[in-house]
PyMOL CGO cylinders between C-alpha atoms (Angstrom):
from pymol import cmd
from pymol.cgo import CYLINDER

trace = [
    CYLINDER, 113.65, 53.05, 117.73, 117.13, 54.33, 118.52, 0.3, 1, 1, 1, 1, 1, 1,
    CYLINDER, 117.13, 54.33, 118.52, 119.01, 55.59, 115.47, 0.3, 1, 1, 1, 1, 1, 1,
    CYLINDER, 119.01, 55.59, 115.47, 122.78, 55.31, 115.08, 0.3, 1, 1, 1, 1, 1, 1,
    CYLINDER, 122.78, 55.31, 115.08, 124.76, 58.30, 113.77, 0.3, 1, 1, 1, 1, 1, 1,
    CYLINDER, 124.76, 58.30, 113.77, 126.12, 56.24, 110.86, 0.3, 1, 1, 1, 1, 1, 1,
    CYLINDER, 126.12, 56.24, 110.86, 122.54, 55.47, 109.74, 0.3, 1, 1, 1, 1, 1, 1,
    CYLINDER, 122.54, 55.47, 109.74, 121.48, 59.14, 109.72, 0.3, 1, 1, 1, 1, 1, 1,
    CYLINDER, 121.48, 59.14, 109.72, 124.43, 60.61, 107.78, 0.3, 1, 1, 1, 1, 1, 1,
    CYLINDER, 124.43, 60.61, 107.78, 124.56, 58.73, 104.47, 0.3, 1, 1, 1, 1, 1, 1,
    CYLINDER, 124.56, 58.73, 104.47, 127.37, 60.56, 102.62, 0.3, 1, 1, 1, 1, 1, 1,
    CYLINDER, 127.37, 60.56, 102.62, 128.93, 64.00, 102.13, 0.3, 1, 1, 1, 1, 1, 1,
    CYLINDER, 128.93, 64.00, 102.13, 127.92, 66.05, 99.10, 0.3, 1, 1, 1, 1, 1, 1,
    CYLINDER, 127.92, 66.05, 99.10, 130.93, 67.38, 97.23, 0.3, 1, 1, 1, 1, 1, 1,
    CYLINDER, 130.93, 67.38, 97.23, 130.00, 69.97, 94.59, 0.3, 1, 1, 1, 1, 1, 1,
    CYLINDER, 130.00, 69.97, 94.59, 131.33, 73.39, 93.64, 0.3, 1, 1, 1, 1, 1, 1,
    CYLINDER, 131.33, 73.39, 93.64, 128.57, 75.12, 95.58, 0.3, 1, 1, 1, 1, 1, 1,
    CYLINDER, 128.57, 75.12, 95.58, 129.10, 73.04, 98.72, 0.3, 1, 1, 1, 1, 1, 1,
    CYLINDER, 129.10, 73.04, 98.72, 132.89, 73.57, 98.58, 0.3, 1, 1, 1, 1, 1, 1,
    CYLINDER, 132.89, 73.57, 98.58, 132.43, 77.38, 98.49, 0.3, 1, 1, 1, 1, 1, 1,
    CYLINDER, 132.43, 77.38, 98.49, 130.56, 77.18, 101.81, 0.3, 1, 1, 1, 1, 1, 1,
    CYLINDER, 130.56, 77.18, 101.81, 133.47, 75.48, 103.64, 0.3, 1, 1, 1, 1, 1, 1,
    CYLINDER, 133.47, 75.48, 103.64, 134.97, 78.90, 104.41, 0.3, 1, 1, 1, 1, 1, 1,
    CYLINDER, 134.97, 78.90, 104.41, 131.80, 79.75, 106.35, 0.3, 1, 1, 1, 1, 1, 1,
    CYLINDER, 131.80, 79.75, 106.35, 131.98, 76.40, 108.24, 0.3, 1, 1, 1, 1, 1, 1,
    CYLINDER, 131.98, 76.40, 108.24, 128.98, 75.01, 106.34, 0.3, 1, 1, 1, 1, 1, 1,
    CYLINDER, 128.98, 75.01, 106.34, 129.09, 71.33, 105.40, 0.3, 1, 1, 1, 1, 1, 1,
    CYLINDER, 129.09, 71.33, 105.40, 126.61, 69.50, 103.18, 0.3, 1, 1, 1, 1, 1, 1,
    CYLINDER, 126.61, 69.50, 103.18, 125.48, 65.90, 103.70, 0.3, 1, 1, 1, 1, 1, 1,
    CYLINDER, 125.48, 65.90, 103.70, 122.98, 63.48, 102.21, 0.3, 1, 1, 1, 1, 1, 1,
    CYLINDER, 122.98, 63.48, 102.21, 120.90, 62.28, 105.17, 0.3, 1, 1, 1, 1, 1, 1,
    CYLINDER, 120.90, 62.28, 105.17, 118.15, 59.78, 105.90, 0.3, 1, 1, 1, 1, 1, 1,
    CYLINDER, 118.15, 59.78, 105.90, 114.77, 60.98, 104.63, 0.3, 1, 1, 1, 1, 1, 1,
    CYLINDER, 114.77, 60.98, 104.63, 112.99, 60.67, 107.99, 0.3, 1, 1, 1, 1, 1, 1,
    CYLINDER, 112.99, 60.67, 107.99, 115.77, 62.27, 110.11, 0.3, 1, 1, 1, 1, 1, 1,
    CYLINDER, 115.77, 62.27, 110.11, 114.96, 65.58, 111.79, 0.3, 1, 1, 1, 1, 1, 1,
    CYLINDER, 114.96, 65.58, 111.79, 117.30, 68.52, 112.44, 0.3, 1, 1, 1, 1, 1, 1,
    CYLINDER, 117.30, 68.52, 112.44, 118.04, 67.54, 116.06, 0.3, 1, 1, 1, 1, 1, 1,
    CYLINDER, 118.04, 67.54, 116.06, 119.00, 63.98, 115.07, 0.3, 1, 1, 1, 1, 1, 1,
    CYLINDER, 119.00, 63.98, 115.07, 121.20, 65.29, 112.24, 0.3, 1, 1, 1, 1, 1, 1,
    CYLINDER, 121.20, 65.29, 112.24, 122.99, 67.73, 114.57, 0.3, 1, 1, 1, 1, 1, 1,
    CYLINDER, 122.99, 67.73, 114.57, 123.66, 65.02, 117.18, 0.3, 1, 1, 1, 1, 1, 1,
    CYLINDER, 123.66, 65.02, 117.18, 124.90, 62.60, 114.49, 0.3, 1, 1, 1, 1, 1, 1,
    CYLINDER, 124.90, 62.60, 114.49, 127.38, 65.13, 113.04, 0.3, 1, 1, 1, 1, 1, 1,
    CYLINDER, 127.38, 65.13, 113.04, 128.64, 66.01, 116.54, 0.3, 1, 1, 1, 1, 1, 1,
    CYLINDER, 128.64, 66.01, 116.54, 129.10, 62.31, 117.36, 0.3, 1, 1, 1, 1, 1, 1,
    CYLINDER, 129.10, 62.31, 117.36, 130.79, 61.34, 114.08, 0.3, 1, 1, 1, 1, 1, 1,
    CYLINDER, 130.79, 61.34, 114.08, 133.15, 64.29, 113.62, 0.3, 1, 1, 1, 1, 1, 1,
    CYLINDER, 133.15, 64.29, 113.62, 133.59, 65.60, 117.21, 0.3, 1, 1, 1, 1, 1, 1,
    CYLINDER, 133.59, 65.60, 117.21, 132.49, 69.17, 116.36, 0.3, 1, 1, 1, 1, 1, 1,
    CYLINDER, 132.49, 69.17, 116.36, 129.95, 71.68, 117.72, 0.3, 1, 1, 1, 1, 1, 1,
    CYLINDER, 129.95, 71.68, 117.72, 126.90, 72.34, 115.52, 0.3, 1, 1, 1, 1, 1, 1,
    CYLINDER, 126.90, 72.34, 115.52, 125.31, 75.80, 115.50, 0.3, 1, 1, 1, 1, 1, 1,
    CYLINDER, 125.31, 75.80, 115.50, 122.37, 75.08, 113.18, 0.3, 1, 1, 1, 1, 1, 1,
    CYLINDER, 122.37, 75.08, 113.18, 121.04, 72.67, 110.57, 0.3, 1, 1, 1, 1, 1, 1,
    CYLINDER, 121.04, 72.67, 110.57, 119.13, 73.52, 107.39, 0.3, 1, 1, 1, 1, 1, 1,
    CYLINDER, 119.13, 73.52, 107.39, 117.36, 70.68, 105.57, 0.3, 1, 1, 1, 1, 1, 1,
    CYLINDER, 117.36, 70.68, 105.57, 116.12, 70.45, 101.99, 0.3, 1, 1, 1, 1, 1, 1,
    CYLINDER, 116.12, 70.45, 101.99, 113.93, 67.68, 100.57, 0.3, 1, 1, 1, 1, 1, 1,
    CYLINDER, 113.93, 67.68, 100.57, 115.18, 67.01, 97.03, 0.3, 1, 1, 1, 1, 1, 1,
    CYLINDER, 115.18, 67.01, 97.03, 112.89, 65.54, 94.37, 0.3, 1, 1, 1, 1, 1, 1,
    CYLINDER, 112.89, 65.54, 94.37, 114.28, 62.66, 92.34, 0.3, 1, 1, 1, 1, 1, 1,
    CYLINDER, 114.28, 62.66, 92.34, 115.35, 63.59, 88.82, 0.3, 1, 1, 1, 1, 1, 1,
    CYLINDER, 115.35, 63.59, 88.82, 113.65, 62.24, 85.70, 0.3, 1, 1, 1, 1, 1, 1,
    CYLINDER, 113.65, 62.24, 85.70, 115.87, 59.69, 83.93, 0.3, 1, 1, 1, 1, 1, 1,
    CYLINDER, 115.87, 59.69, 83.93, 115.57, 57.73, 80.69, 0.3, 1, 1, 1, 1, 1, 1,
    CYLINDER, 115.57, 57.73, 80.69, 117.34, 54.55, 79.59, 0.3, 1, 1, 1, 1, 1, 1,
    CYLINDER, 117.34, 54.55, 79.59, 116.28, 53.84, 76.01, 0.3, 1, 1, 1, 1, 1, 1,
    CYLINDER, 116.28, 53.84, 76.01, 112.53, 53.34, 76.04, 0.3, 1, 1, 1, 1, 1, 1,
    CYLINDER, 112.53, 53.34, 76.04, 112.35, 53.00, 79.81, 0.3, 1, 1, 1, 1, 1, 1,
    CYLINDER, 112.35, 53.00, 79.81, 111.81, 56.12, 81.85, 0.3, 1, 1, 1, 1, 1, 1,
    CYLINDER, 111.81, 56.12, 81.85, 111.22, 56.98, 85.48, 0.3, 1, 1, 1, 1, 1, 1,
    CYLINDER, 111.22, 56.98, 85.48, 112.32, 59.03, 88.45, 0.3, 1, 1, 1, 1, 1, 1,
    CYLINDER, 112.32, 59.03, 88.45, 115.28, 58.54, 90.75, 0.3, 1, 1, 1, 1, 1, 1,
    CYLINDER, 115.28, 58.54, 90.75, 114.26, 58.31, 94.43, 0.3, 1, 1, 1, 1, 1, 1,
    CYLINDER, 114.26, 58.31, 94.43, 113.62, 61.46, 96.49, 0.3, 1, 1, 1, 1, 1, 1,
    CYLINDER, 113.62, 61.46, 96.49, 116.26, 62.25, 99.12, 0.3, 1, 1, 1, 1, 1, 1,
    CYLINDER, 116.26, 62.25, 99.12, 117.11, 64.75, 101.85, 0.3, 1, 1, 1, 1, 1, 1,
    CYLINDER, 117.11, 64.75, 101.85, 120.05, 67.16, 102.04, 0.3, 1, 1, 1, 1, 1, 1,
    CYLINDER, 120.05, 67.16, 102.04, 121.31, 68.83, 105.21, 0.3, 1, 1, 1, 1, 1, 1,
    CYLINDER, 121.31, 68.83, 105.21, 123.54, 71.91, 105.39, 0.3, 1, 1, 1, 1, 1, 1,
    CYLINDER, 123.54, 71.91, 105.39, 125.23, 71.88, 108.80, 0.3, 1, 1, 1, 1, 1, 1,
    CYLINDER, 125.23, 71.88, 108.80, 126.73, 75.12, 110.15, 0.3, 1, 1, 1, 1, 1, 1,
    CYLINDER, 126.73, 75.12, 110.15, 129.38, 74.73, 112.85, 0.3, 1, 1, 1, 1, 1, 1,
    CYLINDER, 129.38, 74.73, 112.85, 129.96, 77.12, 115.75, 0.3, 1, 1, 1, 1, 1, 1,
    CYLINDER, 129.96, 77.12, 115.75, 132.78, 79.68, 115.46, 0.3, 1, 1, 1, 1, 1, 1,
    CYLINDER, 132.78, 79.68, 115.46, 134.88, 78.02, 118.19, 0.3, 1, 1, 1, 1, 1, 1,
    CYLINDER, 134.88, 78.02, 118.19, 134.41, 74.55, 116.71, 0.3, 1, 1, 1, 1, 1, 1,
    CYLINDER, 134.41, 74.55, 116.71, 137.16, 72.77, 114.82, 0.3, 1, 1, 1, 1, 1, 1,
    CYLINDER, 137.16, 72.77, 114.82, 136.71, 71.94, 111.13, 0.3, 1, 1, 1, 1, 1, 1,
    CYLINDER, 136.71, 71.94, 111.13, 135.86, 68.53, 109.67, 0.3, 1, 1, 1, 1, 1, 1,
    CYLINDER, 135.86, 68.53, 109.67, 139.15, 67.05, 108.42, 0.3, 1, 1, 1, 1, 1, 1,
    CYLINDER, 139.15, 67.05, 108.42, 137.49, 64.96, 105.71, 0.3, 1, 1, 1, 1, 1, 1,
    CYLINDER, 137.49, 64.96, 105.71, 136.58, 68.07, 103.70, 0.3, 1, 1, 1, 1, 1, 1,
    CYLINDER, 136.58, 68.07, 103.70, 139.98, 69.75, 104.15, 0.3, 1, 1, 1, 1, 1, 1,
    CYLINDER, 139.98, 69.75, 104.15, 141.62, 67.40, 101.64, 0.3, 1, 1, 1, 1, 1, 1,
    CYLINDER, 141.62, 67.40, 101.64, 139.08, 68.44, 98.99, 0.3, 1, 1, 1, 1, 1, 1,
    CYLINDER, 139.08, 68.44, 98.99, 140.22, 72.09, 98.77, 0.3, 1, 1, 1, 1, 1, 1,
]
cmd.load_cgo(trace, "trace")
């Protein structure tokens, strides 16, 4: 099955820790759980027109949540930290966040 770049990259992750890494050309995204590093790199290059140096992935366990008497876990998800090459341009979407 052929995956589309928009299906692999779900949304950017904007936290204090991820914003500190922007100076090192590291961008954090929530990605599809079954996507591998090669697919993630190609999707970021296609969506943002940049050159990817490497991709680090982390499988995140869903947090425990309670609503009154009901309790359960949020779904597990996958996070990707994408490092761009030195000669690559930055991703404009994140520039407005600084």
